[in-house]
N, C-alpha and C positions, 0 to 999 in steps of 0.2 A: 492609528486614531487614539485609542487608549483614553477615552473620556473618563472623567472622574466618576466613581461609583456612587449610586444612590442606594438606599436601603431596600428598595424594591427590585433591584437588578442583580441577578446572579450570573456569574460567569466563571469558567475555569477550564483546566486542561484535563482531558481524559485520554490516557494512553491505552491503545489496543495492542495487546501482546499475545504471544502464543507460539506454538511450533510452526514450522513451515507448512504451507499449503492447507491451512485449516479454514481459510476464507476471510481473513482480516480485511483485505482490500475490497472484496466483494461486499462485505458488511459496511465498510465506510461509504462506498458508492451508493449503497441502498439507503443508508441513513441520510445522506446528503441529497438524494434524488438526482444526482448527476455524476457522471464518470470523471473522476480526476486521478484515480489510482488504477494502474494496469493490473490485469489478472491473467492467469493461465493455469492449466492443470499441473504445470511443473512446480516443484518446490523452489523457494528462494527467488521468486519473481521480483518481489519488492526488495530494493537495495538501499533506498533512502527513507528517511523519516518524512512522511507526507502529512501536512496539516490540512484538515478539513474543517470549515467553519459552518456551524449549524445555528441559525438564529431561531429563537423561540420567543414567546411573549415574555417580556421583561427578563430576557436572559440571552446568553450566548455560550454554546458548548463548542470547545475547541478540541477536536479529535486529532490524535497523533497515531497514524498508522505506521507500524514498525516492521522491519524485516523479521522473519521467523527465527526463533532462538534454536540453535542446533550445535552440534559438536563441530566447531569450525576448524578448517584446515586451509592454509593459504591466506595471503594478505587481504583479498577482497572479502572472503567469508569472515575473517576475524573482524574486519571493519563493520560488517553487517551486524554481527552478534553484539559487539561493543555498543553500537548505535542503539540496538533494541534494549539492552539492559540499562543503558544510561538514560533512556527515555522515561523510565519509571521513577526517576528521582525528581522530586519537586513538582509532581503532578498532583491534582486534587482527587482523581479517581483512577484506578486501574481496572480495565476490562480484560479478563483472561478469557480468551476464546479457545474452546476445545470442540472436538467433533463427537456427536452422538454415536457415531459408528465405531468409535475407538475407545477401548478401556484405558484408564490412566496408566502410563508406563514409566520407566525409570527416567527418561529425559523430561517428562512432564513434572515428575516429582522434584527434579532439580530446579525447575522454574518456581514451583510452590515454595521451595526453600528460600528463594530470592524474595518472594512476596511476604514471607513471615516477618521480614525485617522492616516492612513498611508500616507507617502510621496512618496512611490514607485508606479509605474504603476500597475493597476489592470486590468487583462484581463478576460472577462467573456467567459466561454466555456459552450455552451449549448449542453449537451450530449443526445444521443438516438434520433437523428434527424430521424432515420429510422423508428421510431415508431409513428410519427405524420404526418399529411398532411402538405403541404407547407403553407397553410393558417394559420394553428395553429402555425407553427413555426414563421411566421411573427408577429402574435399577441404576442407570447411569447417574441420575441425580443423587441417589443415596450413596453411591461410590464417592462422588466428589465432595459431598457434604462432610464426610469424615476427614478430608484432607486439610481443610482450612475453614476458618470462620468467615465465609463469604457474606457480604452485606445483602446481596440478592443473588438468586440463581434464575436465569432467564433462558428458556429454550427458544431458539429462532431458526428460521431458514433464511440466510442472507440472500439466497438465490431467488426465492419467491416473495420474500418480504414478510412472511408469517412471523409474528411475535416482535417485529422490529418497532412497531408503534408503542408497544408496552415498554420495551427497553428504553426508548426515548423519553417516556413519561417518568420512568424511575430515576433518571439521572439528575434532573435539575435540583431536587431536594438534597442531593449529595454535594452540590457545589456551593462555594462560599459567596457572600456578597462581593461583587467585584465590578470592574469597569467594562464598558464595551470596547473590546480590544481592536475590532476591525469594523469598517463600514458594513451595513447590511447587505450591500450588493456584492460583496466579496465572498467567494466560496473557498478560496485557498490563497496562500501568500506565495505560491510557486509561480515563477515566470512562465509565460506561454511557451518559451523555447524548451524549458525542462519538460513540460507535459507533452509537447510534440515529439521530443526525442524518446520519451517513454512509450508513446504510442507506436513508434517505429519498432522499438525493442520488444514490445508486446507481441508483434507479429513474428519477429524472429524467434521468440520463445515458443510460439504456437506452431510454426511451420518448419522448424529444424529439430534435429534429434541429437541424442547423446550429449557430448560435452560442449557442442557448439553454442547453444543458448547461453551457457554460463561463462563463455569466453568472449562474449560480444558486448560492446558498449556503443552508444550512439551519441554523437555530438552534432548539434545544429550549427553549421558554419555561417549561414546567412538566412535572414528572415526579413523579406522585403514586402511591405504593404503597398498595394496599388489601389488607392481608394476609388478612383473614377471607374475602375473595372471590377470593383468588389472582389479583388483577388489578392491572395498572399502567395508569394513565390518563396519556397523553402528549399535550401540545399543542406543535406545532412550526410555525415560520414558514419559508416558502420565500421567500427574497429574490431578486428578479430586477431587471434593469437598465432595462427599458422596459415601458410599458403594453401594447404588443403582445405582449411575452413573457408577461405575466401572462395575457392572454386565451388564449394557446396552452397554457400549463401548466394552466389551469383546464379548458379544453376546452369543447366544445359541451355545454351544460346540465350542466357540471361533471363530464363523464364521465372526462376524462383524470386529473384530480386524484383522483377516486375510485379509478381503477385504480392510480395511483402509491401511494396510501395502502394499498389492500388488499394489494398485493404486498409493500410494505415491512413491513406489519404481520406478515405471515407469517414473514419473516426475523427480525424483532425478537422475536417470540414464541419462535422456536427459540433465539435468543441468550439471552433472559432466562429461559426455561423456565417461562413462565406466560402467561395470557391478557393481551392488550393491547387497550386502546381508544386508537386513534390519531386525532387531529384535526389537520388541516392547514389552514393559511392561506397566502395568497400576498400579498406586499407588494412594492411597487416602490420601490427605492432607486437612483435614476438614476446610472449609471456608477460603481457601487460598486467595481468591480475596479480603478479608477484612483484611488481615494480612500484615502490613507494612514490616515485616521481610521477609515473603515469596514473596511478590511482588518484593522486591529488589533481592532476591535470583533467581527469575525467569526472571530477567532483566527488570522489569517494575519500573524504578526509574527515 
C-alpha cells in the first residue's frame, strides 16, 4: 500500500531481538492480539523474520520478530543468527527482550555490544515479571540500566499481558512521521502457506524431544480452497534428517503424527476461520540443515 505520509501519521519498524527462548514470539502475538508466530518451550523455535502489523490511531507499528541470537553452529543456525543481527539495521526502534529470572550473562553482553553501534532508540523489555518478586525485578532493572543507555525500561509478562499496553503506548512517540505501509486489515505480510507450515512445525517442536525438532522442516505442497464446503484441504511434508527421526515422528502405528496433525489442524482452523482437512507426510532428506541447496529450498536463505 505505502500511502504518502502526512504529518499526523507515524509509522516505523521495531525489531524484537534477544537470546533464544526469552518470549519474543509470545510477546509479538500478545501485542497483535492474534497468533501469527509459533511458540514452544524449546529454544530456537523461530527460524524466520516474522512481520507483525499493529495499527494504532494515526499510526502503524511494524514489528519484526527475529530468531534468538546465540553461538551458532551449522548452516541453519548461522542463517538464523545472521537474520537476527541484520534485522537491527535500518529499523526505527530496537526492543531488546530479556528475562526477569536471568541475570545478564556473557552472551547477552555480546548483544549489548551490537546495540552500542546503533543510532536508533533501544527499549529494554524485561519479560516474565510474574515469575519474580518485586525486589528481584528492581535489582534486575538496576543491573541492566548500567549496561546501556536504554530509552525506556519496561517490565512485562508476555504470557499474561501485564505491562504490554504500557509498552505499546511508549513506542509511537519513538517512531518517525511515515506512510501507512499496509492496509488496516492486514496483520502480517506472510502467506497463509507459511503460517500453516509453521503451525505444523510448532507441534513437532512441542511433541518430540532431543535433536528431532531442530532437524525438522515443513513444506505445504498443496493448499486447496473449497468455498461451497467452507473447507481447505492441505497437504504438507515434514522433512527430517534421518530414518530414525522419521520413525519417531510417525510414532507407533502412526499415533504421533496423528496427534501432531490433529493439534495443528485446530490452530490452523482458528487462523483460517474455516474447516481444514490436513494430511501430513514424512520425508527423509539426510543432513538437510547442512546443505545450502536444501536450506534455500526450504526458505532459509
